[in-house]
N, C-alpha and C positions, 0 to 999 in steps of 0.2 A: 149144679151150678156151683162155680167156684166162689167162695167167699170173698169179698173185697174188704180191704182195709178202710178205715174211716177216713184217712188221708186220701186215698185213692177215690174214694166216693165223693169227697169234697172237691178234688181237682176235676173230675168229670162233671160235677154240677156246675162248676165254674165255667169250664169249657162250653157246656151246653146252654148256659145263659149268656155268654158273650160272642158266640159263633153260630153261624147258620149250620145246622145238622140235619141230615137225612139218613134214615135207616133203610137198608134193602135186605130182601131175602136173597139167597144164593141164585135164584132164578131171575133176579133183576125186579121183581115186584117191590113197590114201595110200601114198607111197613108203618113208617111214622116219620114225621118231620117236626122240628121244634118252630116255635112262633117267628124266630129270626128267619129261618129258611122260608116259611111261608109269606112273611112280610116281604123279603127280598125278591122272591120269585112271583108274587101276586097270586097265590093260590090258596084255597081253603083246604083243610084236611080232607074233607069229603071229595074234593076234586082229584086228589093224587093217591089216596090209600088204595092199594091193590092194583094201581096202574104200573106199567113197565117203565123203568128209568129212561128209555128212549123217548119218552114224551119231552124230555128236556133237552134233546139234541135235534139241531136243525136237520130236515130231511136229507140234504146233500151229505151231512156229516155221518149220517147212519150207514152210508155205503162206504165210508173210507176204511183203509186197512187199520187204522189206529183205533176206530170204534170197535171193529171186529175183535181186536185182541184185548179191548178194555174190560169186558166181563171177566177175563181170566185174570187181569191185573187186580181188579176190584177184589176178586175172591182172594187174592194173596194179600190184600190190604194195601196195595200201592197204586199211585196213578191218579190224575185228576182230569176231569173233562170240562170243557167249556160249555156251559149251559145256556139255555134260553128261557127267558121268562115270558110272562103274558103279555107284555108290551110289544 
């Protein structure tokens, strides 16, 4: 693991406390989400951990060309998807 500077660690902490953050494995499995994300989407950690990120995409959206390339963009660290919550 690459050591992080104190300043970088503080910036990441501020981002995590002020933004909805979710972490995925390269295969799309959900590894973790912060309280902001869970509150915004209406899930508990137990409901999402280990699930595939496709659970946040409407069924019709999963078949779109944009969604099919999204995992490749996510692996590169780019792109945003419109998600759905529990409501």
